[in-house]
C-alpha positions in Angstrom: 1.3 8.9 -39.7 -0.4 7.6 -36.6 -0.1 9.8 -33.6 2.3 8.8 -30.8 0.3 8.6 -27.6 1.3 9.2 -23.9 -0.2 6.2 -22.0 -0.3 5.8 -18.3 -0.6 2.2 -17.1 -1.6 1.8 -13.5 -1.4 -1.6 -11.6 -0.1 -4.9 -12.9 2.3 -5.6 -10.0 2.3 -7.7 -6.9 4.3 -9.0 -3.9 4.3 -12.6 -3.0 5.2 -14.0 0.4 5.7 -17.8 0.7 6.0 -20.0 3.7 8.2 -23.1 3.2 8.0 -26.0 5.7 10.7 -28.7 5.6 10.0 -31.1 8.4 10.4 -29.3 11.8 11.8 -26.1 10.2 10.1 -23.3 8.3 11.3 -20.2 6.5 9.8 -17.4 4.4 10.6 -15.9 1.0 9.3 -12.8 -0.7 9.1 -11.9 -4.4 8.1 -8.8 -6.4 6.5 -9.3 -9.8 5.1 -7.2 -12.6 2.8 -8.4 -15.4 3.0 -5.2 -17.5 5.9 -6.0 -19.9 3.9 -7.6 -22.8 1.5 -4.6 -22.9 4.2 -2.0 -22.6 6.4 -3.7 -25.3 3.4 -4.0 -27.6 2.6 -0.3 -27.4 6.2 1.0 -27.5 6.8 -1.0 -30.6 4.0 0.9 -32.2 5.6 4.2 -31.3 3.7 5.1 -28.1 5.2 6.2 -24.8 4.1 4.2 -21.8 4.6 5.2 -18.2 4.0 2.5 -15.6 2.9 3.1 -12.0 3.0 -0.2 -10.2 0.3 -0.8 -7.6 2.4 0.0 -4.6 3.4 3.4 -6.0 -0.1 4.7 -6.7 -0.2 6.5 -3.4 3.0 8.4 -4.2 2.8 8.9 -8.0 -0.8 8.8 -9.3 -2.1 12.3 -10.1 -4.5 13.8 -7.6 -6.3 16.3 -9.8 -7.5 16.4 -13.4 -5.0 19.1 -14.1 -2.1 16.8 -13.1 -3.2 14.4 -15.9 -2.6 17.1 -18.5 -0.3 15.6 -21.2 -1.6 12.1 -20.7 -3.6 10.7 -23.6 -4.9 7.5 -22.1 -5.1 6.1 -18.6 -5.1 2.3 -18.3 -6.2 0.8 -15.0 -5.3 -2.9 -14.7 -5.6 -5.3 -11.8 -5.4 -2.8 -8.9 -8.4 -2.1 -6.7 -10.2 1.1 -5.9 -8.9 1.1 -2.3 -5.4 1.6 -3.5 -6.5 5.0 -5.0 -8.9 5.9 -2.1 -7.0 4.9 1.0 -3.9 7.0 0.8 -1.4 7.1 3.8 -2.6 10.6 4.6 -6.2 9.5 4.9 -5.8 6.0 6.3 -3.0 6.6 8.7 -3.4 10.3 9.5 -7.1 11.0 8.9 -6.4 13.9 6.6 -8.8 15.2 3.9 -7.3 14.7 0.4 -8.5 14.7 -3.1 -10.5 11.6 -4.3 -8.3 10.4 -7.1 -11.0 8.2 -8.7 -13.3 11.3 -8.7 -10.5 13.3 -10.3 -9.9 10.5 -12.9 -13.6 10.5 -13.7 -13.7 14.3 -14.1 -10.6 14.1 -16.4 -12.5 11.7 -18.7 -15.5 13.9 -18.6 -13.3 16.8 -19.8 -12.1 14.8 -22.8 -9.7 12.2 -21.4 -9.6 8.5 -22.4 -9.9 5.6 -19.9 -9.4 1.8 -20.4 -10.0 -0.7 -17.6 -8.5 -4.2 -18.2 -9.7 -7.2 -16.3 -8.1 -9.2 -13.5 -8.6 -10.3 -9.9 -8.6 -6.6 -8.7 -10.4 -5.0 -11.7 -14.1 -4.1 -11.9 -15.6 -5.9 -8.9 -12.9 -8.5 -8.7 -12.2 -11.5 -6.4 -14.6 -11.6 -3.5 -15.8 -8.1 -4.7 -12.6 -6.6 -3.3 -11.8 -4.3 -6.3 -15.0 -2.3 -5.5 -15.1 0.0 -8.6 -18.8 -0.3 -8.7 -19.0 1.6 -5.5 -16.5 4.3 -6.6 -16.9 7.5 -8.5 -15.2 5.9 -11.5 -18.2 3.6 -12.0 -20.1 6.4 -13.8 -17.4 6.7 -16.5 -17.1 3.0 -17.4 -19.0 1.7 -20.4 -20.3 -1.2 -18.3 -22.1 -1.7 -15.1 -20.5 -4.0 -12.5 -21.8 -7.0 -10.5 -22.1 -6.6 -6.7 -19.8 -9.3 -5.6 -17.2 -11.7 -7.1 -17.4 -11.2 -10.8 -14.7 -13.7 -12.0 -15.5 -16.3 -14.6 -12.7 -18.9 -14.5 -12.4 -21.0 -17.7 -9.4 -23.3 -17.4 -10.6 -25.1 -20.5 -10.2 -21.8 -22.4 -12.6 -19.9 -24.6 -12.3 -18.2 -28.0 -13.7 -14.7 -27.9 -16.3 -13.9 -30.7 -15.8 -10.6 -32.6 -19.1 -8.8 -33.1 -17.9 -5.9 -35.3 -14.6 -6.4 -37.0 -15.0 -3.2 -38.9 -15.0 -0.9 -35.8 -12.0 1.4 -35.7 -11.1 0.1 -32.3 -10.3 -3.2 -33.9 -8.5 -1.9 -36.9 -5.8 -4.4 -37.9 -7.0 -7.1 -35.6 -7.5 -10.0 -38.0 -8.4 -13.6 -37.8 -9.6 -15.8 -34.9 -8.6 -14.8 -31.4 -6.5 -17.2 -29.3 -8.1 -18.7 -26.2 -8.4 -16.8 -23.0 -8.6 -18.5 -19.6 -11.1 -16.2 -17.8 -12.7 -12.8 -17.5 -14.7 -10.5 -15.3 -18.4 -10.7 -15.9 -19.7 -7.3 -16.9 -23.0 -5.8 -18.1 -22.8 -3.4 -21.1 -24.6 -0.1 -20.8 -27.3 0.6 -23.4 -25.3 3.5 -24.7 -22.1 1.5 -25.2 -21.0 -0.8 -28.0 -20.0 -4.5 -27.5 -17.2 -5.4 -29.9 -16.2 -8.8 -28.6 -18.2 -11.3 -26.6 -18.2 -14.8 -25.1 -21.8 -16.0 -25.2 -23.9 -13.3 -23.6 -21.0 -11.8 -21.7 -19.1 -8.8 -23.2 -15.4 -9.1 -23.4 -14.6 -5.7 -25.1 -16.9 -2.8 -24.7 -16.4 0.8 -25.8 -18.4 3.9 -25.0 -18.4 7.6 -24.3 -18.6 9.6 -21.0 -19.5 13.2 -21.6 -16.6 14.6 -23.7 -14.3 11.6 -23.3 -14.2 8.0 -24.3 -13.9 4.8 -22.3 -13.4 1.1 -22.9 -13.5 -2.1 -20.8 -11.6 -5.3 -21.7 -13.0 -8.0 -19.4 -10.0 -10.4 -19.6 -6.3 -9.9 -18.9 -3.4 -8.3 -20.7 -0.9 -10.9 -19.4 -1.0 -14.3 -17.7 -2.8 -16.0 -16.2 -6.0 -15.2 -18.0 -4.1 -14.1 -21.1 -1.9 -17.1 -21.8 1.3 -17.0 -23.9 -0.5 -17.8 -27.2 -2.6 -14.6 -26.7 0.3 -12.4 -25.7 2.4 -13.6 -28.6 -0.5 -13.4 -31.1 0.0 -10.9 -34.0 -3.3 -9.3 -33.1 -2.2 -8.5 -29.5 -0.3 -5.3 -30.3 -2.8 -4.4 -33.0 -5.6 -4.6 -30.5 -4.0 -2.2 -27.9 -2.8 0.1 -30.7 -6.2 0.4 -32.4 -8.1 0.6 -29.1 -6.0 3.4 -27.6 -6.1 5.3 -31.0 -9.9 5.1 -31.0 -10.1 6.2 -27.3 -8.2 9.4 -28.1 -10.3 10.5 -31.1 -12.7 13.3 -30.5 -16.2 11.9 -30.0 
């Protein structure tokens, strides 16, 4: 039987503040949202355990050392920038020396861990270059190199990803044409990595190895808006994350 994995999903949450103006009067409203539910549901339905650390809880809950990641099979980083890991309250507000969590995550992968980064406005380089992973220790572990600046490719007309190697174990059970996606982060595949899915010359799904561990980069989103309802409800959606996380945790 397939092994049940312990998956740590980090990010996929946000706060929204709105200013309403009605003639002379104005007022504000605030809302908290999460985009993780489709991904979590897809993997739990396959028998995996998923722990979610929303972006605003990274400071308090994300492990500081490789040892603290023991028992975790896969770390998934999605739509939360490098600053959230690097600028803890202790460092930013109190000027204390603390562990570099992205350095620790990289070292955990090097020791045999598994890392997946999923695209979004604060993944890879991100909107206005604000995600900043290319300038972080985690850059070395990714199977892609990152653009220096805003790497978003917005495609409101939609695009159908093109599968390059349907026989790869990381795509096991993912059959048929992929539904359209609405955008992605432009990435450059490393020579040592394997591109499984493309759009034109741009890689959409890339897998590779980093020392004793494995890594993957999915350039688009796991939920709206880049991943529209047709993609999230697609039969291949759960198969994709199941097969990809299974491949990531195999011994290279």
